[in-house]
C-alpha positions, 0 to 999 in steps of 0.5 A: 476470551473473544477475537476481534476481527478488522475488516480492511477498507477496500483501497483505491490505489493511484498507480495511473496519476502518479509522477516518477519519485511521488508516493503514499502511504496506506494504513494497514495492519495487514502490511504483508497482504496490502504488500502483496496488493500493491505488487499485483495491482502495479504490474496490472497497471504496469507501473513499476513501485517500490513499496515498504511497511513504514509507520506515519503519525504512529499507524503502521501502513506501507509506503509506496514510490513510483519509480518507473 
């Protein structure tokens, strides 16, 4: 049996353009990795966010809200 390796796209995370209460969804098959990336990149951008594993239109992903 051959295994298939799916590559994640490179995402641009719009933290600097978000207002408090705005959110975005990132579809991903690797939500734990995406949560880590979001945590790391939001700290670099000096933006406070909350992120949770979620689904949208039947797709697994991560929903991110700006909170501060």
